[in-house]
C-alpha positions in Angstrom: 24.7 9.8 0.2 27.5 11.7 1.9 30.0 9.7 4.0 32.7 10.4 6.4 35.5 8.1 7.7 34.4 6.5 10.9 37.3 4.4 11.9 40.1 2.8 9.8 38.3 1.4 6.7 34.8 2.1 7.7 32.7 4.9 6.2 29.7 6.4 8.1 26.9 7.6 5.9 24.7 10.5 6.9 21.4 8.7 6.2 19.6 7.9 9.5 18.3 4.3 9.5 16.3 4.9 12.7 16.0 6.7 15.9 15.8 5.4 19.5 15.3 6.9 22.9 19.0 7.7 23.3 20.3 8.4 19.8 20.1 7.5 16.1 21.2 4.6 13.9 23.6 5.2 11.0 24.9 2.9 8.2 28.5 1.9 8.1 30.1 0.4 5.0 33.6 -1.1 4.7 35.7 0.5 2.0 37.1 -2.7 0.6 34.6 -5.5 1.3 31.5 -3.3 1.1 30.2 -5.1 4.2 27.3 -3.1 5.8 26.5 -2.8 9.5 24.2 -0.6 11.5 25.7 1.7 14.2 23.6 3.0 17.1 25.2 6.3 18.3 24.4 7.3 21.9 25.3 10.8 23.1 25.9 10.6 26.8 26.3 14.3 27.1 22.8 14.8 25.7 21.2 11.9 27.5 22.4 11.7 31.1 20.6 8.5 32.1 21.6 6.6 29.0 24.5 4.7 30.5 22.6 2.3 32.8 20.0 1.5 30.2 22.5 1.0 27.4 24.5 -1.3 29.5 21.4 -3.4 30.3 20.4 -3.4 26.6 23.9 -4.6 25.5 24.1 -7.3 28.2 20.8 -8.7 27.1 21.6 -8.4 23.3 24.9 -10.2 23.8 23.0 -13.3 25.0 21.1 -13.7 21.8 21.8 -15.6 18.6 18.8 -16.4 16.4 17.9 -15.8 12.8 14.8 -13.7 13.8 16.8 -11.4 16.1 19.1 -8.6 15.0 22.7 -9.7 15.7 24.9 -7.7 18.1 28.5 -7.3 16.9 30.1 -5.1 19.6 30.5 -1.7 21.1 32.9 1.2 21.2 32.9 3.6 24.1 34.2 7.2 24.3 33.9 9.7 27.1 30.8 11.4 25.7 29.7 9.0 23.0 29.1 5.3 22.5 28.7 3.2 19.4 26.7 -0.1 19.3 27.4 -2.2 16.2 24.5 -4.3 14.9 23.4 -6.4 11.9 22.1 -4.2 9.1 18.6 -5.0 7.8 18.4 -3.7 4.3 14.6 -4.3 4.0 13.9 -1.6 6.6 11.0 -1.6 9.1 8.0 -3.9 8.9 6.0 -0.7 9.4 7.0 0.5 6.0 5.5 -2.7 4.4 2.0 -2.1 5.9 -0.2 0.0 3.6 -2.4 2.3 5.6 -6.0 1.0 5.8 -5.1 -1.9 3.6 -2.3 -3.9 5.3 -0.5 -6.5 3.2 -1.4 -9.8 1.5 -2.5 -12.5 4.0 0.3 -14.9 2.9 2.9 -12.3 3.7 1.4 -11.4 7.1 1.2 -15.1 8.0 4.9 -15.5 7.0 6.0 -12.6 9.1 3.8 -13.7 12.0 5.4 -17.1 12.0 8.9 -15.6 12.1 7.9 -13.1 14.8 6.6 -15.9 17.0 9.7 -17.9 16.4 11.8 -15.0 17.5 9.7 -14.3 20.6 9.7 -18.0 21.5 13.5 -17.9 21.4 13.7 -14.8 23.6 11.3 -16.4 26.2 13.4 -19.6 26.2 16.3 -17.3 27.3 14.2 -15.8 30.0 14.1 -12.5 28.1 11.0 -10.3 27.4 11.1 -7.6 24.8 8.3 -5.3 26.1 8.1 -3.1 23.0 7.1 -5.3 20.1 5.7 -3.2 17.3 6.2 -2.9 13.5 8.8 -0.1 14.0 11.0 -2.5 16.0 10.7 -5.4 13.5 13.2 -5.2 10.7 13.4 -7.1 7.4 16.8 -8.5 6.4 18.3 -8.7 2.9 16.8 -12.2 2.5 13.3 -11.1 3.5 13.5 -12.6 7.0 11.9 -10.7 9.9 14.3 -9.7 12.7 13.3 -8.4 16.2 15.3 -5.3 17.1 15.7 -2.6 19.8 16.1 -4.2 23.2 16.0 -0.9 25.1 13.0 -2.0 27.2 13.9 -5.7 27.4 14.5 -7.4 30.7 15.1 -10.8 32.3 11.9 -12.3 33.7 13.3 -15.8 34.4 16.6 -16.6 36.1 17.8 -20.1 37.0 14.3 -21.4 36.3 12.5 -19.0 38.6 10.1 -16.5 37.0 9.3 -13.1 38.4 6.4 -10.8 37.8 7.0 -7.4 36.2 5.7 -4.1 37.4 7.2 -1.5 35.0 4.7 0.0 32.7 6.6 0.3 29.4 6.0 -0.1 25.7 3.9 1.6 23.1 0.3 2.3 24.1 -1.7 0.6 21.2 0.4 -2.5 21.6 0.3 -2.8 25.4 -1.6 -5.7 27.0 -4.3 -4.5 29.4 -2.7 -6.2 32.4 0.5 -4.0 31.9 -1.6 -1.0 32.9 -2.7 -2.7 36.1 0.5 -4.6 37.1 2.1 -6.8 38.3 2.0 -8.9 35.1 3.6 -12.0 33.5 6.1 -11.3 30.8 5.2 -13.9 28.2 1.5 -13.3 27.8 2.2 -9.5 27.5 4.7 -10.0 24.7 2.3 -12.3 22.9 -0.5 -9.7 23.1 1.8 -7.2 21.3 2.4 -9.8 18.6 -1.4 -10.1 18.2 -1.7 -6.4 17.6 1.1 -6.5 15.0 -0.8 -9.3 13.3 -4.0 -7.3 13.0 -2.0 -4.2 11.8 -0.4 -6.3 9.1 -3.7 -7.6 7.8 -5.9 -4.5 8.2 -3.5 -1.6 7.9 -4.8 -0.1 11.1 -4.7 -0.5 14.8 -7.8 -1.7 16.7 -7.4 0.9 19.5 -5.2 3.7 20.8 -4.8 2.0 24.2 -6.3 -0.7 26.4 -7.6 1.6 29.2 -11.1 1.2 30.6 -12.2 4.5 29.0 -11.2 3.4 25.4 -14.4 2.9 23.4 -12.9 0.5 20.8 -11.3 -1.7 23.4 -14.6 -1.7 25.4 -16.4 -3.1 22.4 -13.8 -5.9 22.1 -14.2 -6.8 25.7 -18.0 -7.0 25.3 -17.9 -9.0 22.0 -19.5 -6.1 20.1 -16.8 -5.7 17.5 -17.6 -8.1 14.6 -18.9 -5.4 12.2 -16.3 -2.9 13.2 -12.9 -2.3 11.5 -10.3 -3.7 11.6 -12.0 -6.9 12.6 -14.4 -6.9 9.6 -11.4 -6.9 7.3 -10.0 -10.2 8.8 -10.9 -13.6 7.4 -12.3 -16.3 9.8 -9.0 -18.0 10.4 -7.1 -14.7 11.1 -10.0 -13.5 13.4 -9.9 -16.8 15.2 -6.1 -16.4 15.9 -6.6 -12.8 16.9 -9.3 -13.8 19.4 -7.0 -16.4 21.0 -4.0 -14.1 21.3 -5.9 -11.0 22.3 -7.8 -12.7 25.2 -8.3 -10.2 28.0 -7.4 -12.8 30.5 -3.6 -13.5 30.3 -4.0 -16.9 31.8 -6.4 -17.9 29.0 -4.4 -16.3 26.2 -2.9 -18.4 23.5 0.7 -19.4 24.4 3.5 -20.5 22.1 3.3 -24.0 23.6 -0.4 -24.2 22.9 0.1 -22.9 19.4 1.4 -26.3 18.3 -2.1 -27.7 19.0 -4.0 -25.2 16.8 -5.2 -26.1 13.3 -3.5 -23.0 11.8 -0.5 -24.6 10.1 0.3 -21.4 8.4 1.1 -19.8 11.7 2.8 -22.9 13.1 6.1 -22.1 14.8 7.1 -25.7 15.8 
């Protein structure tokens, strides 16, 4: 890998770790200590509307400190560029661990699901909703621990104990809860729905539908309980299918919540 001096004793490597809406993520390594961090580089000249969104993302990320959330270390601002310094996850994206049409071993999917729910429970306890949970935004640390990343679409849904409904339609289509397309919607059930889609993808290696619109044939079968012999559902065991049914309930008020999850019999998914 080629590297250039970034600042003082830090080298910036040309390998791109990931790409976001407003730039790319590069790897920085300290010359002496060999410490590694990720650096999100935002080009304000190229993306005129980046400033407001980046400021919101940084404000939210600074509030967070949890083992299942990528850590924020700081920022450096220049007239035309900005650098956001984040924890480096050497294991890459969860997406890369999902074998197409196969998925991953169930014990591994259960482990990652438990960690994902722990991270989401923490975010919600802070009044924060992620709004774009998907395998590409879930990173694996050096110790194999899942970490939620990319808070570009995150927002506060609760402030001083008062919850507000959301009306911005954002996220990635296959992972969007159906109520997000109709709006307004509650933040917590919408995030949990996305977690459910990630769970199915991990176990089956495929997504159940391309979107949750009324015209989608696969989603229509799910709503009508006509899915049992269809993939990806036919690939899931009874326990996993039971969990999927509870999380992917069309009615957000009847959807499994993290509070209710302690009462389920699925100890392998238990987050408390």
